[in-house]
C-alpha positions as CSV (number, residue, x, y, z in Angstrom):
1,M,-18.7,-49.4,3.9
2,R,-17.1,-47.4,0.9
3,N,-20.0,-47.3,-1.3
4,K,-21.8,-46.0,1.8
5,L,-19.5,-43.3,2.1
6,T,-19.5,-42.6,-1.4
7,A,-23.3,-42.2,-1.7
8,L,-23.5,-39.7,1.5
9,L,-20.6,-37.6,-0.5
10,F,-22.5,-37.3,-3.6
11,A,-25.8,-37.0,-1.8
12,S,-24.4,-34.0,0.3
13,L,-22.7,-32.6,-2.6
14,S,-26.5,-32.5,-4.5
15,F,-28.0,-31.1,-1.5
16,F,-25.4,-28.2,-1.6
17,A,-26.0,-27.5,-5.3
18,L,-29.7,-27.5,-4.8
19,S,-29.5,-25.1,-2.0
20,C,-27.2,-22.9,-4.1
21,S,-29.6,-22.9,-7.2
22,D,-32.5,-21.9,-5.0
23,T,-30.5,-18.7,-3.4
24,N,-30.1,-15.6,-5.3
25,F,-26.3,-15.4,-4.5
26,S,-24.3,-12.5,-5.8
27,P,-20.8,-11.1,-4.7
28,Y,-21.7,-7.7,-5.6
29,D,-24.4,-7.5,-3.0
30,N,-24.0,-4.9,0.1
31,Y,-20.4,-3.9,-0.9
32,Q,-18.8,-1.7,1.6
33,E,-15.7,-0.1,1.0
34,K,-12.8,-1.4,3.4
35,Y,-9.7,0.1,4.6
36,V,-6.1,-1.7,4.8
37,L,-3.0,-0.4,6.2
38,N,0.0,-2.6,6.1
39,C,3.6,-1.8,8.0
40,I,6.6,-3.7,9.1
41,L,9.0,-1.6,11.0
42,H,12.7,-2.6,10.3
43,P,14.6,-2.2,13.6
44,D,17.9,-1.4,11.9
45,S,16.8,1.6,9.8
46,T,15.3,5.1,10.2
47,F,13.4,4.7,6.7
48,Q,9.9,2.8,7.0
49,I,7.3,2.7,4.6
50,V,3.6,2.4,5.3
51,T,0.7,1.0,2.5
52,L,-2.6,2.5,2.5
53,N,-5.2,1.4,0.2
54,K,-9.1,0.7,-0.2
55,S,-11.1,-2.0,-1.2
56,Y,-12.6,-2.2,-4.9
57,M,-15.2,-3.7,-7.0
58,V,-14.4,-5.1,-10.4
59,N,-17.2,-6.0,-13.2
60,N,-16.1,-9.7,-13.5
61,Y,-14.9,-12.4,-11.3
62,D,-11.1,-11.4,-11.9
63,P,-9.8,-9.2,-9.3
64,L,-6.5,-8.7,-10.9
65,S,-8.6,-7.0,-13.9
66,S,-9.1,-3.6,-12.3
67,T,-6.5,-0.8,-13.0
68,E,-7.9,1.4,-10.6
69,D,-5.3,2.9,-8.1
70,T,-6.7,2.0,-4.5
71,F,-4.2,4.2,-2.7
72,I,-5.7,6.5,-0.1
73,E,-4.4,10.1,-0.5
74,G,-4.7,12.9,1.9
75,A,-4.5,10.9,5.2
76,L,-2.7,12.0,8.4
77,V,-0.4,8.9,9.2
78,R,1.6,8.8,12.3
79,L,4.3,6.6,14.2
80,W,4.9,6.8,18.2
81,N,7.8,5.5,20.0
82,G,6.2,5.6,23.5
83,N,4.4,8.9,24.1
84,D,7.4,11.5,23.5
85,E,8.3,10.6,20.0
86,V,6.1,11.2,16.9
87,V,6.4,11.3,13.1
88,I,4.3,12.2,10.5
89,L,4.8,10.3,7.3
90,R,4.7,11.9,4.0
91,D,3.3,10.0,0.5
92,T,5.8,9.4,-2.3
93,T,5.7,7.8,-5.5
94,L,7.5,4.2,-6.3
95,T,8.2,2.6,-9.7
96,R,5.9,-0.3,-10.1
97,S,7.7,-3.4,-11.4
98,A,7.3,-4.3,-15.1
99,G,4.1,-6.0,-16.3
100,D,2.1,-4.7,-13.1
101,S,-1.4,-4.6,-14.0
102,Y,-2.0,-1.1,-12.6
103,N,-1.0,1.7,-15.0
104,K,-0.4,4.2,-12.3
105,P,2.6,4.7,-10.0
106,Y,2.9,2.9,-6.8
107,R,2.3,5.2,-3.9
108,V,3.2,4.8,-0.2
109,Y,3.4,6.9,3.0
110,Y,7.5,7.0,4.4
111,T,9.5,8.7,6.8
112,K,13.2,8.8,7.1
113,N,13.1,9.6,10.9
114,F,11.8,6.6,12.8
115,K,13.6,3.7,14.2
116,P,11.4,1.4,16.7
117,K,12.3,1.1,20.0
118,T,12.4,-2.0,22.4
119,A,10.8,-2.1,25.7
120,T,8.6,0.9,24.3
121,K,5.0,1.0,23.1
122,I,5.0,1.7,19.3
123,Q,1.9,3.0,17.8
124,I,0.5,3.7,14.3
125,E,-2.4,5.8,13.3
126,A,-4.1,6.8,10.0
127,L,-6.5,9.5,9.8
128,L,-8.3,9.4,6.5
129,P,-9.8,12.2,4.7
130,N,-13.3,10.7,5.5
131,G,-12.9,10.6,9.1
132,K,-12.3,7.1,9.5
133,R,-9.4,6.1,11.7
134,L,-7.1,3.1,11.4
135,S,-4.6,2.4,14.4
136,S,-2.5,-0.6,15.9
137,S,0.2,-0.9,18.4
138,T,3.1,-3.4,19.3
139,Y,5.6,-3.7,22.1
140,V,8.9,-5.7,22.2
141,E,11.0,-6.6,25.3
142,K,14.4,-5.0,25.4
143,Q,16.1,-8.3,25.1
144,P,13.4,-10.6,23.8
145,L,16.1,-13.1,22.1
146,K,19.3,-14.7,23.7
147,V,21.3,-16.7,20.9
148,D,24.3,-18.8,21.1
149,P,26.5,-20.8,18.5
150,I,25.0,-24.4,18.7
151,D,27.1,-26.8,21.0
152,S,29.0,-23.6,21.9
153,M,31.0,-23.7,18.5
154,K,33.5,-21.1,18.2
155,F,35.2,-22.4,14.9
156,Y,34.0,-24.2,12.0
157,P,34.4,-27.3,11.4
158,K,34.3,-28.6,15.3
159,E,35.8,-32.0,15.6
160,G,33.5,-34.8,15.6
161,I,30.4,-32.6,14.5
162,G,28.7,-32.7,11.2
163,Y,26.8,-29.5,11.4
164,T,26.7,-26.0,12.7
165,G,24.2,-23.4,13.9
166,A,22.6,-21.8,16.5
167,V,20.3,-22.0,19.6
168,W,18.2,-19.3,21.3
169,N,15.5,-19.0,23.8
170,T,12.6,-16.5,24.4
171,E,9.9,-15.6,26.9
172,Q,7.6,-14.4,24.0
173,R,4.8,-17.2,23.7
174,N,4.1,-18.9,20.3
175,A,7.0,-16.4,18.8
176,V,7.8,-17.3,15.1
177,F,11.3,-16.6,14.1
178,A,13.1,-16.2,10.6
179,T,16.8,-17.4,10.2
180,K,19.4,-16.5,7.8
181,A,23.1,-17.3,7.2
182,T,26.0,-16.0,5.2
183,I,29.6,-16.5,4.9
184,L,31.9,-13.1,4.7
185,Y,34.5,-12.9,2.5
186,M,36.8,-11.0,-0.3
187,R,38.4,-11.7,-3.5
188,K,41.2,-9.5,-4.3
189,G,41.2,-7.5,-7.1
190,M,37.3,-7.6,-7.4
191,Y,34.6,-5.2,-6.0
192,G,37.2,-2.8,-4.7
193,D,38.5,-5.4,-2.4
194,K,35.3,-4.9,-0.5
195,V,33.5,-7.7,1.7
196,Q,30.9,-9.8,0.1
197,R,28.4,-12.2,1.5
198,A,27.3,-15.5,0.2
199,S,24.1,-17.2,1.3
200,I,24.2,-20.4,3.0
201,P,20.9,-22.5,2.0
202,A,19.0,-24.6,4.6
203,Y,19.8,-27.9,3.0
204,I,20.4,-28.8,-0.7
205,S,19.3,-31.7,-3.0
206,N,20.4,-33.7,-6.1
207,V,17.6,-33.5,-8.9
208,N,18.2,-35.1,-12.0
209,G,21.7,-34.2,-11.8
210,N,21.3,-30.4,-10.7
211,I,22.0,-29.0,-7.1
212,V,18.5,-27.4,-5.8
213,K,18.9,-24.9,-3.0
214,Y,16.2,-24.5,-0.4
215,Y,16.4,-21.7,1.7
216,P,14.9,-21.4,5.4
217,Q,11.4,-20.6,6.2
218,P,10.2,-18.9,9.3
219,T,9.8,-21.4,12.3
220,S,8.9,-21.9,15.6
221,L,11.6,-24.0,16.6
222,T,14.4,-22.4,18.8
223,Y,17.4,-24.1,17.3
224,W,18.8,-24.2,13.4
225,K,21.3,-27.1,12.5
226,I,23.0,-26.8,9.2
227,D,24.6,-29.8,8.0
228,S,28.4,-29.4,7.1
229,S,27.5,-30.5,3.6
230,V,25.4,-27.4,3.0
231,V,28.3,-25.0,4.6
232,N,30.9,-27.1,2.5
233,Y,28.7,-26.4,-0.7
234,A,28.3,-22.7,-0.1
235,L,32.1,-22.4,0.4
236,R,33.0,-23.9,-2.8
237,S,30.7,-22.0,-4.6
238,I,32.3,-18.8,-3.8
239,S,35.0,-19.5,-6.3
240,E,33.1,-21.7,-8.9
241,G,34.8,-21.4,-11.8
242,D,37.9,-19.7,-10.8
243,P,40.9,-21.6,-10.7
244,D,42.8,-19.1,-8.4
245,K,41.5,-19.8,-5.2
246,S,44.5,-18.1,-3.4
247,K,42.8,-14.6,-4.1
248,Y,40.2,-15.5,-1.7
249,Y,39.7,-14.4,1.9
250,I,37.3,-15.8,3.8
251,Y,36.5,-13.7,7.3
252,S,33.3,-15.8,9.3
253,M,30.0,-17.6,9.0
254,V,26.9,-15.2,10.3
255,I,23.9,-16.4,11.6
256,E,20.9,-14.2,11.8
257,I,18.1,-15.1,14.1
258,S,15.0,-12.4,14.1
259,I,12.1,-12.9,16.3
260,L,8.9,-11.5,15.0
261,D,7.0,-9.5,17.5
262,N,3.4,-11.0,18.9
263,N,1.4,-9.3,15.8
264,L,3.5,-10.7,13.2
265,S,3.9,-14.1,15.1
266,L,0.2,-14.2,15.0
267,Y,-0.3,-13.4,11.5
268,Y,2.3,-16.2,10.3
269,N,0.7,-18.6,12.7
270,S,-2.8,-17.8,11.5
271,T,-2.1,-17.9,7.8
272,S,0.5,-21.1,7.4
273,R,-1.0,-23.7,9.3
274,G,-1.0,-27.1,7.7
275,K,-0.5,-26.1,4.1
276,D,0.7,-28.5,2.0
277,L,0.2,-29.8,-1.9
278,Y,-2.7,-32.0,-0.7
279,S,-4.4,-29.5,1.9
280,V,-7.7,-27.5,1.0
281,I,-8.6,-24.7,3.8
282,V,-11.9,-23.7,3.6
283,D,-11.9,-21.4,6.7
284,E,-9.0,-19.3,5.6
285,T,-8.4,-16.5,8.5
286,D,-8.3,-13.1,7.6
287,Y,-5.9,-11.9,10.4
288,S,-5.7,-8.7,11.0
289,C,-4.3,-6.3,13.9
290,I,-5.8,-3.2,12.6
291,T,-8.6,-1.4,14.4
292,G,-11.0,0.2,12.3
293,G,-9.9,-1.7,8.9
294,F,-7.5,-4.6,7.8
295,G,-3.8,-5.4,7.7
296,V,-0.9,-6.0,9.6
297,F,1.4,-3.8,11.8
298,G,4.7,-5.0,13.5
299,T,8.2,-5.2,13.7
300,Y,10.9,-7.8,15.0
301,V,14.3,-7.9,16.7
302,K,17.4,-9.4,15.1
303,N,20.2,-10.9,16.8
304,T,23.6,-12.5,15.1
305,V,26.0,-15.4,16.1
306,V,29.5,-15.1,14.5
307,I,31.5,-18.4,13.9
308,S,35.3,-18.2,12.6
309,F,36.5,-20.6,10.3
310,N,39.4,-23.1,11.1
311,S,42.3,-21.5,9.3
312,L,43.9,-25.0,8.3
313,F,40.4,-26.1,6.9
314,L,40.2,-23.3,4.6
315,Y,43.9,-23.7,3.4
316,K,42.8,-27.3,2.5
317,L,40.1,-25.8,0.1
318,G,42.7,-23.3,-1.3
319,Y,41.3,-20.0,0.7
320,N,43.0,-17.8,2.9
321,S,41.5,-17.0,6.3
322,G,40.6,-13.4,6.7
323,L,41.3,-13.4,10.4
324,Y,44.5,-12.9,11.9
């Protein structure tokens, strides 16, 4: 049976090769210029950026060999919150990172006066100099997400429970969530006595005697458990190498849960399915929610859960509690 399958595989490959050799295939045939608009609106800021570019052709098979600036200038780019609030974006120049193959500055459209609203239709439109129009819209419920500490945990650690985390629920179908956890702390005599943030990994592992930290990826689960060993590792790392632990004041643990809107959730679900080291995807989806072009437009809503640390637990680590 195995030999038959092998023979069939080679026969299929031979037929495919013959078919290709008889076809005058060229990636340059029927080239048509396409337009790409990308914008992710940040819900906690009035500063927003839109990228607007065109497709390009190269003289070889390496797309990174091009040094052409694909930015589309002179476009009329607008954002709407409902029907009443509209802003016109201006173009600006950003500095490219070192080693970038493009030798021209990085240009985008921006505004300092737009903060996306919930329970309101948010729209974007770009009218190009050649008359082409790109547009999209999104909508986020007023309270799309309800988040609570896992197991009603108000203080960490909780007796008999070897983890912390959060649980949440939403009515948005096929929603994707982004998670993040940090510890708020302050060290006397450093950073102007300002509160700092230390990130908590999703999990850690010991690889050849070295600790490797893994941070959370977007998920469709509606809960997040963080093992106590990870939280305790993050706590100890705050003062690593400093013998005077008494100068550290630990305030709380903040767990952030962001729900991606429908556009961004669809984008993530369509481009991340089933990928691992052994997967080969031959029908990769070119997801787009832009009418008249390609790209992604969306936003997200962030919720937080604050969990305090048990004072006695902190004292055993040599720290002070920042809460009184």
